[in-house]
C-alpha positions in Angstrom: 0.0 0.0 0.0 2.9 2.4 0.9 4.7 1.7 -2.4 1.5 2.2 -4.4 0.9 5.5 -2.6 4.4 6.7 -3.3 4.1 5.7 -7.0 0.8 7.6 -7.3 2.4 10.7 -5.7 5.4 10.5 -8.0 3.2 10.2 -11.1 1.2 13.2 -10.0 4.4 15.3 -9.7 5.7 14.5 -13.1 4.1 15.5 -16.3 5.3 12.3 -17.9 3.3 10.2 -15.4 0.7 9.0 -17.9 3.3 8.1 -20.5 5.3 6.1 -17.9 2.2 4.2 -16.8 1.5 3.2 -20.4 5.1 1.9 -20.8 4.9 -0.1 -17.5 1.7 -1.7 -18.7 3.1 -2.7 -22.0 6.3 -4.1 -20.4 4.7 -6.0 -17.5 1.0 -6.1 -17.9 0.8 -7.8 -21.2 3.3 -10.5 -20.1 1.3 -11.1 -16.9 -1.9 -11.5 -18.9 -0.2 -13.9 -21.4 1.2 -16.1 -18.6 -2.2 -16.1 -16.9 -4.0 -17.2 -20.1 -1.5 -19.9 -21.1 -2.9 -23.4 -20.4 -0.9 -26.0 -18.6 -0.7 -28.2 -21.8 -0.3 -27.4 -25.5 -3.5 -25.7 -26.7 -5.8 -27.6 -29.0 -5.6 -26.5 -32.6 -9.2 -25.8 -33.5 -10.8 -24.3 -36.6 -11.1 -20.5 -36.6 -14.8 -21.0 -36.8 -16.6 -23.7 -34.8 -17.8 -26.7 -36.8 -21.3 -28.1 -36.3 -21.6 -31.8 -35.5 -22.8 -33.7 -38.6 -23.3 -37.2 -40.0 -21.5 -37.1 -43.3 -22.2 -40.6 -44.7 -23.3 -44.0 -43.5 -23.5 -47.6 -44.7 -25.5 -50.6 -43.4 -27.3 -50.8 -40.1 -26.7 -47.6 -38.1 -28.7 -46.5 -35.0 -28.9 -43.2 -33.2 -30.2 -42.1 -29.8 -30.9 -38.4 -29.9 -30.2 -36.4 -26.8 -33.4 -34.5 -27.4 -35.5 -37.6 -27.8 -38.0 -38.2 -25.0 -38.0 -41.9 -25.5 -34.3 -42.4 -24.8 -34.1 -45.3 -27.3 -32.0 -46.1 -30.3 -33.7 -45.6 -33.7 -32.5 -46.4 -37.2 -30.4 -43.7 -38.9 -31.3 -43.7 -42.5 -29.6 -40.6 -44.0 -26.8 -38.1 -43.3 -27.7 -34.9 -41.4 -26.9 -32.7 -38.4 -26.1 -34.2 -35.0 -26.2 -32.8 -31.5 -24.1 -32.9 -28.4 -24.7 -36.0 -26.3 -26.1 -38.0 -29.3 -25.2 -41.6 -29.2 -24.5 -43.5 -32.4 -24.2 -47.3 -32.7 -23.2 -49.4 -35.7 -24.1 -53.1 -36.0 -23.6 -54.3 -39.5 -22.5 -51.0 -41.0 -20.3 -47.9 -40.6 -20.7 -44.1 -40.3 -18.6 -41.0 -40.8 -19.1 -38.1 -38.3 -17.8 -34.6 -38.6 -16.5 -33.6 -35.1 -16.6 -30.0 -33.7 -12.8 -29.9 -34.1 -13.2 -30.2 -37.8 -11.8 -33.8 -38.1 -13.8 -36.8 -39.2 -14.4 -39.9 -37.0 -15.1 -43.0 -39.0 -17.0 -45.5 -36.8 -16.4 -49.1 -37.7 -18.8 -52.1 -37.4 -20.2 -53.1 -34.0 -19.1 -49.8 -32.3 -20.7 -47.2 -30.0 -19.8 -43.6 -29.6 -21.3 -40.6 -27.7 -20.7 -37.2 -29.1 -19.4 -34.7 -26.5 -19.0 -31.9 -28.9 -15.9 -30.3 -27.5 -17.1 -29.8 -24.0 -14.1 -29.7 -21.6 -11.9 -30.3 -24.6 -13.4 -33.8 -25.3 -14.8 -34.6 -28.7 -16.3 -38.0 -28.1 -16.6 -41.0 -25.8 -15.8 -44.3 -27.6 -17.6 -46.9 -25.5 -16.7 -49.9 -27.7 -15.4 -50.8 -31.1 -13.1 -49.0 -33.5 -12.8 -45.5 -34.8 -10.5 -43.9 -37.4 -9.5 -40.2 -37.3 -8.9 -38.4 -40.6 -9.0 -34.8 -41.8 -12.4 -33.3 -42.6 -13.8 -32.6 -46.0 -12.4 -29.9 -48.1 -9.3 -29.2 -50.3 -7.2 -27.9 -47.4 -7.1 -31.1 -45.4 -6.0 -29.3 -42.2 -5.1 -31.4 -39.2 -6.6 -30.5 -35.8 -6.4 -32.1 -32.4 -9.0 -34.6 -31.3 -9.5 -35.9 -27.8 -11.3 -39.2 -27.1 -12.2 -40.8 -23.8 -12.5 -44.5 -23.5 -13.1 -47.0 -20.6 -9.3 -47.2 -20.1 -8.4 -43.5 -20.2 -7.9 -40.5 -22.4 -6.3 -40.2 -25.9 -5.2 -37.0 -27.6 -4.6 -37.3 -31.3 -3.1 -34.8 -33.8 -2.8 -37.0 -36.8 -3.7 -37.2 -40.4 -4.5 -41.0 -40.0 -4.9 -42.8 -36.7 -7.1 -45.5 -35.2 -8.4 -46.2 -31.7 -10.0 -49.4 -30.6 -11.8 -49.8 -27.3 -12.3 -53.3 -26.0 -13.7 -53.1 -22.5 -11.0 -51.8 -20.2 -8.3 -51.9 -22.9 -7.7 -49.2 -25.5 -5.3 -49.7 -28.4 -4.0 -46.7 -30.3 -2.4 -46.9 -33.8 -0.8 -43.9 -35.4 -0.1 -44.1 -39.2 0.7 -40.4 -39.8 0.9 -37.9 -37.0 1.3 -38.2 -33.2 -0.8 -39.1 -30.2 -0.7 -39.1 -26.4 -2.2 -41.7 -24.1 -3.1 -40.7 -20.5 -3.6 -43.2 -17.7 -1.3 -43.6 -14.7 1.3 -41.7 -16.5 1.5 -40.8 -20.2 3.0 -42.2 -23.4 3.7 -40.3 -26.7 3.3 -42.0 -30.1 4.5 -40.9 -33.5 4.0 -42.1 -37.0 4.2 -45.9 -37.4 3.8 -46.7 -33.7 1.2 -48.3 -31.4 0.5 -48.7 -27.7 -2.1 -50.0 -25.4 -3.8 -48.4 -22.4 -5.3 -50.5 -19.6 -7.6 -49.0 -17.0 -5.7 -48.4 -13.8 -2.3 -48.9 -15.3 0.3 -47.0 -17.3 0.4 -47.1 -21.1 2.6 -49.7 -22.7 5.8 -48.5 -24.4 5.5 -47.6 -28.0 6.3 -50.3 -30.5 6.3 -50.4 -34.3 3.2 -51.3 -36.3 3.2 -54.6 -38.3 4.6 -54.1 -41.8 2.3 -53.7 -44.8 1.4 -56.6 -47.1 2.5 -56.3 -50.7 -0.1 -56.9 -53.5 0.3 -59.6 -56.1 -1.3 -58.1 -59.2 -2.3 -54.6 -60.0 -5.4 -52.4 -60.6 -8.4 -54.1 -62.1 -11.7 -53.4 -63.9 -14.6 -55.7 -63.1 -18.1 -56.0 -64.7 -21.3 -56.0 -62.7 -24.2 -57.7 -64.4 -27.1 -59.7 -63.0 -24.9 -60.3 -59.9 -21.9 -58.4 -58.4 -18.5 -59.4 -59.8 -16.3 -62.1 -58.2 -13.0 -60.4 -57.3 -10.0 -62.3 -56.0 -7.2 -60.3 -54.3 -3.8 -61.8 -53.5 -0.9 -60.5 -51.4 2.4 -61.6 -49.9 2.3 -62.9 -46.3 3.5 -60.9 -43.4 5.5 -62.5 -40.5 3.5 -62.5 -37.3 0.1 -61.8 -38.8 -2.8 -63.5 -37.1 -5.3 -62.2 -39.7 -5.6 -59.8 -42.6 -8.0 -56.9 -43.2 -8.9 -55.6 -46.7 -10.5 -52.2 -46.8 -12.3 -50.9 -49.9 -12.5 -47.1 -49.6 -15.1 -45.6 -52.0 -14.2 -42.6 -54.0 -17.4 -40.8 -53.0 -16.3 -40.6 -49.3 -18.6 -43.2 -47.9 -17.2 -45.5 -45.1 -15.0 -48.3 -46.3 -16.1 -51.9 -46.8 -14.1 -54.4 -44.8 -13.1 -58.0 -45.7 -11.1 -60.3 -43.3 -9.0 -63.3 -44.0 -7.2 -65.8 -41.7 -3.5 -65.3 -41.1 -2.7 -68.5 -42.9 -4.2 -67.2 -46.2 -2.9 -64.8 -48.7 -6.0 -64.2 -50.7 -9.5 -63.0 -50.2 -12.7 -63.0 -52.3 -15.0 -60.0 -52.7 -18.5 -60.9 -53.9 -20.7 -57.9 -53.0 -19.0 -54.7 -54.3 -21.5 -52.4 -55.9 -20.8 -50.2 -58.9 -18.2 -47.6 -58.0 -14.5 -46.7 -57.7 -12.6 -48.1 -54.8 -9.1 -47.9 -53.3 -8.3 -51.3 -51.8 -5.7 -51.5 -49.0 -4.5 -54.6 -47.1 -3.5 -54.6 -43.4 -1.8 -57.3 -41.3 -3.2 -57.6 -37.7 -1.1 -59.2 -35.0 -2.3 -61.3 -32.0 -2.9 -58.2 -29.8 -5.3 -56.7 -32.3 -2.9 -54.0 -33.6 -3.7 -53.3 -37.3 -0.4 -52.6 -39.1 0.7 -50.3 -41.9 -1.5 -50.0 -44.9 -0.4 -51.5 -48.2 -0.3 -49.4 -51.4 -3.7 -48.5 -52.7 -5.0 -50.8 -55.4 -7.5 -49.3 -57.7 -10.7 -51.3 -58.2 -13.4 -50.2 -60.7 -16.7 -51.9 -60.8 -18.7 -51.1 -63.9 -22.3 -52.1 -64.7 -23.0 -53.9 -68.0 -26.5 -54.9 -69.0 -27.2 -58.4 -70.2 -24.2 -59.9 -68.5 -25.1 -63.3 -67.1 -23.3 -65.2 -64.3 -21.7 -67.4 -66.9 -19.7 -64.4 -68.2 -21.4 -63.9 -71.5 -23.4 -60.9 -72.6 -26.7 -61.6 -74.3 -27.6 -58.8 -76.8 -30.5 -58.5 -79.1 -29.7 -57.9 -82.8 -29.5 -54.2 -83.7 -28.9 -53.0 -80.2 -25.9 -52.6 -77.9 -25.4 -53.3 -74.1 -25.7 -50.4 -71.7 -22.6 -49.5 -69.6 -22.9 -47.8 -66.2 -19.5 -46.4 -65.1 -18.7 -45.2 -61.6 -19.7 -41.6 -60.8 -17.5 -39.0 -62.4 -16.0 -41.5 -65.0 -16.9 -42.1 -68.7 -17.1 -45.4 -70.5 -16.1 -46.5 -74.1 -17.6 -49.6 -75.7 -16.0 -51.3 -78.8 -17.0 -54.5 -80.6 -14.4 -56.6 -82.5 -11.9 -53.7 -82.2 -14.2 -51.1 -83.7 -16.7 -48.6 -82.5 -20.3 -49.7 -82.4 -22.4 -48.1 -85.2 -25.9 -46.8 -85.0 -27.2 -50.1 -86.2 -26.0 -51.9 -83.1 -24.5 -55.4 -83.0 -25.0 -57.9 -85.8 -26.1 -61.5 -85.4 -23.2 -63.7 -84.3 -20.5 -64.0 -81.5 -18.5 -60.9 -80.9 -15.6 -59.7 -78.8 -16.8 -56.8 -76.6 -14.3 -54.4 -75.0 -15.3 -52.1 -72.1 -12.9 -49.2 -71.2 -13.3 -47.0 -68.1 -10.8 -44.7 -66.3 -7.8 -45.8 -68.3 -8.5 -49.6 -67.8 -10.2 -52.0 -70.0 -11.5 -55.6 -70.1 -12.9 -57.9 -72.8 -15.9 -60.2 -72.7 -17.9 -62.4 -75.2 -21.2 -61.1 -76.6 -23.7 -63.4 -78.2 -26.3 -61.9 -80.6 -28.8 -64.6 -81.6 -30.9 -64.5 -84.8 -34.5 -63.4 -84.4 -36.8 -66.4 -84.0 -39.7 -66.9 -86.5 -42.9 -65.6 -85.1 -45.9 -67.9 -85.4 -49.5 -67.2 -84.7 -51.1 -69.3 -81.9 -52.0 -72.9 -83.1 -50.0 -72.2 -86.3 -48.2 -75.6 -86.4 -47.6 -78.1 -89.3 -50.2 -80.9 -89.5 -49.2 -84.2 -88.1 -49.1 -87.1 -90.6 -52.1 -89.4 -90.4 -52.0 -93.1 -89.7 -50.9 -95.4 -92.5 -53.5 -97.2 -94.6 -52.5 -100.6 -93.2 -50.3 -102.0 -90.5 -48.5 -105.3 -91.2 -49.1 -108.2 -88.9 -46.4 -109.0 -86.5 -43.8 -111.4 -87.8 -43.6 -114.5 -85.5 -40.9 -117.0 -85.6 -39.0 -119.3 -83.3 -35.4 -118.6 -82.5 -32.9 -120.6 -84.6 -31.2 -121.9 -81.4 -34.5 -123.5 -80.3 -33.8 -126.5 -82.6 -30.7 -128.6 -82.2 -28.0 -128.1 -84.9 -24.3 -128.7 -85.3 -21.9 -126.3 -83.5 -21.0 -123.2 -85.6 -23.5 -124.3 -88.3 -25.0 -121.2 -90.1 -28.6 -120.6 -89.8 -30.3 -120.8 -93.2 -33.8 -121.4 -92.0 -34.9 -117.9 -92.8 -33.5 -114.8 -94.4 -33.2 -111.6 -92.3 -35.4 -108.5 -92.8 -33.7 -105.1 -93.4 -35.3 -102.0 -92.0 -34.5 -98.4 -91.1 -32.1 -97.8 -88.2 -34.5 -95.1 -86.9 -37.1 -97.7 -85.9 -37.8 -98.5 -82.2 -38.5 -102.1 -81.6 -41.0 -103.4 -79.2 -40.9 -107.0 -78.0 -44.2 -108.5 -77.1 -44.6 -112.0 -75.7 -47.0 -114.4 -77.4 -49.3 -116.7 -75.5 -47.6 -119.8 -77.0 -44.2 -118.7 -75.8 -43.0 -117.7 -79.3 -41.7 -114.1 -79.4 -43.2 -111.7 -81.9 -41.3 -108.5 -83.0 -43.0 -105.3 -84.1 -41.4 -102.1 -85.2 -42.9 -98.6 -85.1 -41.8 -95.1 -86.2 -43.5 -91.7 -85.9 -44.4 -91.7 -89.6 -44.8 -95.3 -90.6 -44.7 -98.9 -89.4 -42.0 -101.3 -90.6 -41.3 -105.0 -89.9 -38.3 -105.4 -87.5 -35.4 -107.3 -88.9 -33.6 -109.6 -86.6 -30.9 -112.1 -87.6 -30.7 -114.6 -84.8 -28.1 -117.3 -85.4 -26.9 -118.2 -81.9 -27.8 -117.7 -78.3 -26.7 -114.1 -77.5 -23.9 -113.6 -75.1 -25.7 -110.7 -73.5 -29.2 -109.2 -73.6 -30.3 -106.5 -76.0 -32.7 -103.9 -74.9 -35.6 -103.4 -77.1 -38.3 -100.8 -76.6 -38.4 -97.5 -74.8 -40.0 -95.9 -71.7 -43.0 -94.7 -73.7 -43.6 -98.0 -75.4 -43.1 -100.8 -72.9 -43.9 -100.3 -69.2 -40.9 -100.4 -67.0 -38.6 -98.8 -69.6 -38.1 -101.7 -72.1 -37.8 -105.5 -72.1 -34.6 -107.4 -72.1 -35.2 -110.4 -74.3 -33.3 -113.8 -73.8 -34.1 -114.5 -77.5 -32.8 -111.3 -79.0 -29.5 -111.5 -81.0 -27.8 -109.1 -83.4 -30.0 -106.4 -85.1 -29.3 -106.5 -88.8 -29.4 -103.1 -90.5 
């Protein structure tokens, strides 16, 4: 108090008092204010203008429990739209992309649950279970801002262009692909690009360790055709030491959440059977036995193009004078050629053609069949069936030659054979006296059946047919060779 009074008295006595007071404020007052306003930790980098919470895109089964809902129950989320603080979003067989208040995007994976905090007390979201990926928000700048997540094990601060967090009960796993992160439990742990660590509730974070290495693709980009069914796509890669399983992610070019495909660690290939029409960037990851998802492989470009008339057999059926319709992914154009030439206004001609589809700098070939137009007939306009013949010969009855004793290997000259058409179907009918009778019939006429029987047959001969003899024909012990 005494010093303050002396200072005021001195300032009154000098005409430079006001100027001296201004200088003292600039020298000491501004620094004191700066020190008072500086936080204890590095300040969060936030956008210059606050960002409203928003659901950007979703896929599959996604539920939401609105903070403003009086029912306090989860309801299906069917379309993107604005979100609110304290909203809870759950994915079951789907995924969703959420724009956080920090300007970053949280991609919620399958079977996950998150509560949106909205930046209150510096926290963006509470990840109750499942996995989340943090990437920059939409826009050409791609600025990176800090994101703070809370899980059942502790707190995670991320400032990364690409990072993932997985919450499994009381254990949280953090993987940083590009950027840095801090884990806070009993103590802290700092991660940088290419590192991972785990945080267990009540304990200190594990030391940082390198992420599993990235698989290498076998094969390059590909164009696949979507017809009546989605294409059958087989992806192959080289194995990674220590991988317990592999994850393949198909990231759509339109910004929707990626589609995931998993394969056992003993396999080096996977089959995709349900990709819709679109452009995708496929990346492979190796996952170790602790659940850490490793570095991403190089992106492999996958184009799925729609083609009308494409059957599951891989052949395109096209009507004469027309051409198949090609549906390329959004933002891409398609070119269609037949037998190496552009398709004219008259469409495809009758025959089998080589069809080439080109989209986005890639092409593929497929067979196209153009059948001839069938002759149109009016109802009941069919050729008349031939009438019955004027007379039907009586069945020819005879006893087999081997029924009478004769010398071994002696030729049978008791009767000459009959010669008839080879298109005749024979029917064996048993006579009451035990002597077999043979009758031949054809669709247009009736002929006698010619049999040359000169010795007991070594095997039976089937005569007749399912429509002529009940049971599908008769095997005759008397039948021999049929002479044409």
